[in-house]
mmCIF entry with sequence, helices, sheets and N, C-alpha, C, O atoms, coordinates in Angstrom:
data_MODEL
# 
_entry.id   MODEL 
# 
_entity.id                         1 
_entity.type                       polymer 
_entity.pdbx_number_of_molecules   1 
# 
_entity_poly.entity_id                      1 
_entity_poly.type                           'polypeptide(L)' 
_entity_poly.nstd_linkage                   no 
_entity_poly.nstd_monomer                   no 
_entity_poly.pdbx_seq_one_letter_code       
;(UNK)(UNK)(UNK)(UNK)(UNK)(UNK)(UNK)(UNK)(UNK)(UNK)(UNK)(UNK)(UNK)(UNK)(UNK)(UNK)
(UNK)(UNK)(UNK)(UNK)(UNK)(UNK)(UNK)(UNK)(UNK)(UNK)(UNK)(UNK)(UNK)(UNK)
;
_entity_poly.pdbx_seq_one_letter_code_can   XXXXXXXXXXXXXXXXXXXXXXXXXXXXXX 
_entity_poly.pdbx_strand_id                 A 
# 
loop_
_entity_poly_seq.entity_id 
_entity_poly_seq.num 
_entity_poly_seq.mon_id 
_entity_poly_seq.hetero 
1 1  UNK n 
1 2  UNK n 
1 3  UNK n 
1 4  UNK n 
1 5  UNK n 
1 6  UNK n 
1 7  UNK n 
1 8  UNK n 
1 9  UNK n 
1 10 UNK n 
1 11 UNK n 
1 12 UNK n 
1 13 UNK n 
1 14 UNK n 
1 15 UNK n 
1 16 UNK n 
1 17 UNK n 
1 18 UNK n 
1 19 UNK n 
1 20 UNK n 
1 21 UNK n 
1 22 UNK n 
1 23 UNK n 
1 24 UNK n 
1 25 UNK n 
1 26 UNK n 
1 27 UNK n 
1 28 UNK n 
1 29 UNK n 
1 30 UNK n 
# 
_struct_asym.id          A 
_struct_asym.entity_id   1 
# 
_struct_conf.conf_type_id            HELX_P 
_struct_conf.id                      HELX_P1 
_struct_conf.pdbx_PDB_helix_id       AA1 
_struct_conf.beg_label_comp_id       UNK 
_struct_conf.beg_label_asym_id       A 
_struct_conf.beg_label_seq_id        2 
_struct_conf.pdbx_beg_PDB_ins_code   ? 
_struct_conf.end_label_comp_id       UNK 
_struct_conf.end_label_asym_id       A 
_struct_conf.end_label_seq_id        29 
_struct_conf.pdbx_end_PDB_ins_code   ? 
_struct_conf.beg_auth_comp_id        UNK 
_struct_conf.beg_auth_asym_id        A 
_struct_conf.beg_auth_seq_id         2 
_struct_conf.end_auth_comp_id        UNK 
_struct_conf.end_auth_asym_id        A 
_struct_conf.end_auth_seq_id         29 
_struct_conf.pdbx_PDB_helix_class    1 
_struct_conf.details                 ? 
_struct_conf.pdbx_PDB_helix_length   28 
# 
_struct_conf_type.id          HELX_P 
_struct_conf_type.criteria    ? 
_struct_conf_type.reference   ? 
# 
loop_
_atom_site.group_PDB 
_atom_site.id 
_atom_site.type_symbol 
_atom_site.label_atom_id 
_atom_site.label_alt_id 
_atom_site.label_comp_id 
_atom_site.label_asym_id 
_atom_site.label_entity_id 
_atom_site.label_seq_id 
_atom_site.pdbx_PDB_ins_code 
_atom_site.Cartn_x 
_atom_site.Cartn_y 
_atom_site.Cartn_z 
_atom_site.occupancy 
_atom_site.B_iso_or_equiv 
_atom_site.pdbx_formal_charge 
_atom_site.auth_seq_id 
_atom_site.auth_comp_id 
_atom_site.auth_asym_id 
_atom_site.auth_atom_id 
_atom_site.pdbx_PDB_model_num 
ATOM 1   N N  . UNK A 1 1  ? 16.007  200.728 170.511 1.00 0.00 ? 1  UNK A N  1 
ATOM 2   C CA . UNK A 1 1  ? 15.621  202.126 170.666 1.00 0.00 ? 1  UNK A CA 1 
ATOM 3   C C  . UNK A 1 1  ? 14.978  202.621 169.361 1.00 0.00 ? 1  UNK A C  1 
ATOM 4   O O  . UNK A 1 1  ? 13.883  203.182 169.378 1.00 0.00 ? 1  UNK A O  1 
ATOM 5   N N  . UNK A 1 2  ? 15.673  202.408 168.225 1.00 0.00 ? 2  UNK A N  1 
ATOM 6   C CA . UNK A 1 2  ? 15.106  202.879 166.948 1.00 0.00 ? 2  UNK A CA 1 
ATOM 7   C C  . UNK A 1 2  ? 13.824  202.176 166.606 1.00 0.00 ? 2  UNK A C  1 
ATOM 8   O O  . UNK A 1 2  ? 12.907  202.785 166.055 1.00 0.00 ? 2  UNK A O  1 
ATOM 9   N N  . UNK A 1 3  ? 13.742  200.866 166.933 1.00 0.00 ? 3  UNK A N  1 
ATOM 10  C CA . UNK A 1 3  ? 12.540  200.109 166.632 1.00 0.00 ? 3  UNK A CA 1 
ATOM 11  C C  . UNK A 1 3  ? 11.351  200.690 167.365 1.00 0.00 ? 3  UNK A C  1 
ATOM 12  O O  . UNK A 1 3  ? 10.269  200.801 166.789 1.00 0.00 ? 3  UNK A O  1 
ATOM 13  N N  . UNK A 1 4  ? 11.525  201.067 168.633 1.00 0.00 ? 4  UNK A N  1 
ATOM 14  C CA . UNK A 1 4  ? 10.430  201.675 169.396 1.00 0.00 ? 4  UNK A CA 1 
ATOM 15  C C  . UNK A 1 4  ? 10.000  202.979 168.746 1.00 0.00 ? 4  UNK A C  1 
ATOM 16  O O  . UNK A 1 4  ? 8.805   203.232 168.596 1.00 0.00 ? 4  UNK A O  1 
ATOM 17  N N  . UNK A 1 5  ? 10.969  203.817 168.356 1.00 0.00 ? 5  UNK A N  1 
ATOM 18  C CA . UNK A 1 5  ? 10.649  205.079 167.733 1.00 0.00 ? 5  UNK A CA 1 
ATOM 19  C C  . UNK A 1 5  ? 9.846   204.857 166.444 1.00 0.00 ? 5  UNK A C  1 
ATOM 20  O O  . UNK A 1 5  ? 8.900   205.591 166.159 1.00 0.00 ? 5  UNK A O  1 
ATOM 21  N N  . UNK A 1 6  ? 10.237  203.831 165.668 1.00 0.00 ? 6  UNK A N  1 
ATOM 22  C CA . UNK A 1 6  ? 9.521   203.529 164.431 1.00 0.00 ? 6  UNK A CA 1 
ATOM 23  C C  . UNK A 1 6  ? 8.082   203.139 164.735 1.00 0.00 ? 6  UNK A C  1 
ATOM 24  O O  . UNK A 1 6  ? 7.150   203.581 164.063 1.00 0.00 ? 6  UNK A O  1 
ATOM 25  N N  . UNK A 1 7  ? 7.912   202.293 165.770 1.00 0.00 ? 7  UNK A N  1 
ATOM 26  C CA . UNK A 1 7  ? 6.555   201.840 166.127 1.00 0.00 ? 7  UNK A CA 1 
ATOM 27  C C  . UNK A 1 7  ? 5.701   203.009 166.574 1.00 0.00 ? 7  UNK A C  1 
ATOM 28  O O  . UNK A 1 7  ? 4.526   203.094 166.219 1.00 0.00 ? 7  UNK A O  1 
ATOM 29  N N  . UNK A 1 8  ? 6.297   203.932 167.371 1.00 0.00 ? 8  UNK A N  1 
ATOM 30  C CA . UNK A 1 8  ? 5.570   205.121 167.841 1.00 0.00 ? 8  UNK A CA 1 
ATOM 31  C C  . UNK A 1 8  ? 5.185   205.991 166.648 1.00 0.00 ? 8  UNK A C  1 
ATOM 32  O O  . UNK A 1 8  ? 4.063   206.491 166.573 1.00 0.00 ? 8  UNK A O  1 
ATOM 33  N N  . UNK A 1 9  ? 6.114   206.168 165.725 1.00 0.00 ? 9  UNK A N  1 
ATOM 34  C CA . UNK A 1 9  ? 5.868   207.031 164.536 1.00 0.00 ? 9  UNK A CA 1 
ATOM 35  C C  . UNK A 1 9  ? 4.740   206.443 163.710 1.00 0.00 ? 9  UNK A C  1 
ATOM 36  O O  . UNK A 1 9  ? 3.855   207.174 163.266 1.00 0.00 ? 9  UNK A O  1 
ATOM 37  N N  . UNK A 1 10 ? 4.756   205.127 163.494 1.00 0.00 ? 10 UNK A N  1 
ATOM 38  C CA . UNK A 1 10 ? 3.703   204.446 162.724 1.00 0.00 ? 10 UNK A CA 1 
ATOM 39  C C  . UNK A 1 10 ? 2.384   204.576 163.455 1.00 0.00 ? 10 UNK A C  1 
ATOM 40  O O  . UNK A 1 10 ? 1.362   204.853 162.827 1.00 0.00 ? 10 UNK A O  1 
ATOM 41  N N  . UNK A 1 11 ? 2.378   204.385 164.766 1.00 0.00 ? 11 UNK A N  1 
ATOM 42  C CA . UNK A 1 11 ? 1.173   204.505 165.547 1.00 0.00 ? 11 UNK A CA 1 
ATOM 43  C C  . UNK A 1 11 ? 0.582   205.907 165.445 1.00 0.00 ? 11 UNK A C  1 
ATOM 44  O O  . UNK A 1 11 ? -0.624  206.057 165.248 1.00 0.00 ? 11 UNK A O  1 
ATOM 45  N N  . UNK A 1 12 ? 1.418   206.934 165.578 1.00 0.00 ? 12 UNK A N  1 
ATOM 46  C CA . UNK A 1 12 ? 0.928   208.308 165.482 1.00 0.00 ? 12 UNK A CA 1 
ATOM 47  C C  . UNK A 1 12 ? 0.350   208.583 164.080 1.00 0.00 ? 12 UNK A C  1 
ATOM 48  O O  . UNK A 1 12 ? -0.660  209.272 163.941 1.00 0.00 ? 12 UNK A O  1 
ATOM 49  N N  . UNK A 1 13 ? 1.004   208.035 163.053 1.00 0.00 ? 13 UNK A N  1 
ATOM 50  C CA . UNK A 1 13 ? 0.543   208.242 161.681 1.00 0.00 ? 13 UNK A CA 1 
ATOM 51  C C  . UNK A 1 13 ? -0.874  207.643 161.525 1.00 0.00 ? 13 UNK A C  1 
ATOM 52  O O  . UNK A 1 13 ? -1.766  208.266 160.950 1.00 0.00 ? 13 UNK A O  1 
ATOM 53  N N  . UNK A 1 14 ? -1.053  206.396 162.062 1.00 0.00 ? 14 UNK A N  1 
ATOM 54  C CA . UNK A 1 14 ? -2.349  205.742 161.976 1.00 0.00 ? 14 UNK A CA 1 
ATOM 55  C C  . UNK A 1 14 ? -3.419  206.559 162.686 1.00 0.00 ? 14 UNK A C  1 
ATOM 56  O O  . UNK A 1 14 ? -4.532  206.711 162.183 1.00 0.00 ? 14 UNK A O  1 
ATOM 57  N N  . UNK A 1 15 ? -3.071  207.089 163.877 1.00 0.00 ? 15 UNK A N  1 
ATOM 58  C CA . UNK A 1 15 ? -4.009  207.897 164.659 1.00 0.00 ? 15 UNK A CA 1 
ATOM 59  C C  . UNK A 1 15 ? -4.405  209.155 163.900 1.00 0.00 ? 15 UNK A C  1 
ATOM 60  O O  . UNK A 1 15 ? -5.578  209.528 163.865 1.00 0.00 ? 15 UNK A O  1 
ATOM 61  N N  . UNK A 1 16 ? -3.414  209.805 163.292 1.00 0.00 ? 16 UNK A N  1 
ATOM 62  C CA . UNK A 1 16 ? -3.691  211.036 162.530 1.00 0.00 ? 16 UNK A CA 1 
ATOM 63  C C  . UNK A 1 16 ? -4.648  210.731 161.365 1.00 0.00 ? 16 UNK A C  1 
ATOM 64  O O  . UNK A 1 16 ? -5.598  211.476 161.125 1.00 0.00 ? 16 UNK A O  1 
ATOM 65  N N  . UNK A 1 17 ? -4.387  209.624 160.642 1.00 0.00 ? 17 UNK A N  1 
ATOM 66  C CA . UNK A 1 17 ? -5.271  209.297 159.507 1.00 0.00 ? 17 UNK A CA 1 
ATOM 67  C C  . UNK A 1 17 ? -6.650  208.959 160.005 1.00 0.00 ? 17 UNK A C  1 
ATOM 68  O O  . UNK A 1 17 ? -7.635  209.312 159.356 1.00 0.00 ? 17 UNK A O  1 
ATOM 69  N N  . UNK A 1 18 ? -6.763  208.272 161.161 1.00 0.00 ? 18 UNK A N  1 
ATOM 70  C CA . UNK A 1 18 ? -8.095  207.925 161.709 1.00 0.00 ? 18 UNK A CA 1 
ATOM 71  C C  . UNK A 1 18 ? -8.842  209.186 162.077 1.00 0.00 ? 18 UNK A C  1 
ATOM 72  O O  . UNK A 1 18 ? -10.035 209.293 161.795 1.00 0.00 ? 18 UNK A O  1 
ATOM 73  N N  . UNK A 1 19 ? -8.169  210.156 162.704 1.00 0.00 ? 19 UNK A N  1 
ATOM 74  C CA . UNK A 1 19 ? -8.820  211.423 163.085 1.00 0.00 ? 19 UNK A CA 1 
ATOM 75  C C  . UNK A 1 19 ? -9.265  212.185 161.824 1.00 0.00 ? 19 UNK A C  1 
ATOM 76  O O  . UNK A 1 19 ? -10.371 212.724 161.792 1.00 0.00 ? 19 UNK A O  1 
ATOM 77  N N  . UNK A 1 20 ? -8.415  212.232 160.790 1.00 0.00 ? 20 UNK A N  1 
ATOM 78  C CA . UNK A 1 20 ? -8.762  212.908 159.560 1.00 0.00 ? 20 UNK A CA 1 
ATOM 79  C C  . UNK A 1 20 ? -9.985  212.245 158.910 1.00 0.00 ? 20 UNK A C  1 
ATOM 80  O O  . UNK A 1 20 ? -10.843 212.929 158.351 1.00 0.00 ? 20 UNK A O  1 
ATOM 81  N N  . UNK A 1 21 ? -10.055 210.932 158.985 1.00 0.00 ? 21 UNK A N  1 
ATOM 82  C CA . UNK A 1 21 ? -11.196 210.209 158.381 1.00 0.00 ? 21 UNK A CA 1 
ATOM 83  C C  . UNK A 1 21 ? -12.457 210.539 159.127 1.00 0.00 ? 21 UNK A C  1 
ATOM 84  O O  . UNK A 1 21 ? -13.503 210.748 158.512 1.00 0.00 ? 21 UNK A O  1 
ATOM 85  N N  . UNK A 1 22 ? -12.383 210.593 160.489 1.00 0.00 ? 22 UNK A N  1 
ATOM 86  C CA . UNK A 1 22 ? -13.578 210.947 161.279 1.00 0.00 ? 22 UNK A CA 1 
ATOM 87  C C  . UNK A 1 22 ? -14.022 212.372 160.974 1.00 0.00 ? 22 UNK A C  1 
ATOM 88  O O  . UNK A 1 22 ? -15.219 212.633 160.850 1.00 0.00 ? 22 UNK A O  1 
ATOM 89  N N  . UNK A 1 23 ? -13.074 213.293 160.852 1.00 0.00 ? 23 UNK A N  1 
ATOM 90  C CA . UNK A 1 23 ? -13.406 214.690 160.538 1.00 0.00 ? 23 UNK A CA 1 
ATOM 91  C C  . UNK A 1 23 ? -14.067 214.766 159.155 1.00 0.00 ? 23 UNK A C  1 
ATOM 92  O O  . UNK A 1 23 ? -15.050 215.484 158.970 1.00 0.00 ? 23 UNK A O  1 
ATOM 93  N N  . UNK A 1 24 ? -13.517 214.016 158.185 1.00 0.00 ? 24 UNK A N  1 
ATOM 94  C CA . UNK A 1 24 ? -14.079 214.005 156.838 1.00 0.00 ? 24 UNK A CA 1 
ATOM 95  C C  . UNK A 1 24 ? -15.526 213.516 156.871 1.00 0.00 ? 24 UNK A C  1 
ATOM 96  O O  . UNK A 1 24 ? -16.396 214.093 156.218 1.00 0.00 ? 24 UNK A O  1 
ATOM 97  N N  . UNK A 1 25 ? -15.781 212.448 157.637 1.00 0.00 ? 25 UNK A N  1 
ATOM 98  C CA . UNK A 1 25 ? -17.143 211.895 157.749 1.00 0.00 ? 25 UNK A CA 1 
ATOM 99  C C  . UNK A 1 25 ? -18.064 212.928 158.403 1.00 0.00 ? 25 UNK A C  1 
ATOM 100 O O  . UNK A 1 25 ? -19.214 213.080 157.993 1.00 0.00 ? 25 UNK A O  1 
ATOM 101 N N  . UNK A 1 26 ? -17.561 213.636 159.417 1.00 0.00 ? 26 UNK A N  1 
ATOM 102 C CA . UNK A 1 26 ? -18.360 214.661 160.084 1.00 0.00 ? 26 UNK A CA 1 
ATOM 103 C C  . UNK A 1 26 ? -18.694 215.782 159.118 1.00 0.00 ? 26 UNK A C  1 
ATOM 104 O O  . UNK A 1 26 ? -19.822 216.276 159.113 1.00 0.00 ? 26 UNK A O  1 
ATOM 105 N N  . UNK A 1 27 ? -17.741 216.188 158.306 1.00 0.00 ? 27 UNK A N  1 
ATOM 106 C CA . UNK A 1 27 ? -17.981 217.268 157.342 1.00 0.00 ? 27 UNK A CA 1 
ATOM 107 C C  . UNK A 1 27 ? -19.003 216.826 156.308 1.00 0.00 ? 27 UNK A C  1 
ATOM 108 O O  . UNK A 1 27 ? -19.858 217.615 155.907 1.00 0.00 ? 27 UNK A O  1 
ATOM 109 N N  . UNK A 1 28 ? -18.925 215.573 155.870 1.00 0.00 ? 28 UNK A N  1 
ATOM 110 C CA . UNK A 1 28 ? -19.877 215.057 154.869 1.00 0.00 ? 28 UNK A CA 1 
ATOM 111 C C  . UNK A 1 28 ? -21.299 215.116 155.408 1.00 0.00 ? 28 UNK A C  1 
ATOM 112 O O  . UNK A 1 28 ? -22.237 215.396 154.662 1.00 0.00 ? 28 UNK A O  1 
ATOM 113 N N  . UNK A 1 29 ? -21.462 214.852 156.715 1.00 0.00 ? 29 UNK A N  1 
ATOM 114 C CA . UNK A 1 29 ? -22.793 214.898 157.325 1.00 0.00 ? 29 UNK A CA 1 
ATOM 115 C C  . UNK A 1 29 ? -23.355 216.324 157.325 1.00 0.00 ? 29 UNK A C  1 
ATOM 116 O O  . UNK A 1 29 ? -24.562 216.540 157.209 1.00 0.00 ? 29 UNK A O  1 
ATOM 117 N N  . UNK A 1 30 ? -22.440 217.282 157.458 1.00 0.00 ? 30 UNK A N  1 
ATOM 118 C CA . UNK A 1 30 ? -22.914 218.672 157.470 1.00 0.00 ? 30 UNK A CA 1 
ATOM 119 C C  . UNK A 1 30 ? -23.222 219.094 156.014 1.00 0.00 ? 30 UNK A C  1 
ATOM 120 O O  . UNK A 1 30 ? -23.636 220.228 155.774 1.00 0.00 ? 30 UNK A O  1 
# 
């Protein structure tokens, strides 16, 4: 149970960083 929660938490963290990186690139283009 805890292992699954850890994997989900890590996955969400990676997704958040990926979204922030895309937003940063979009802002740089502007």
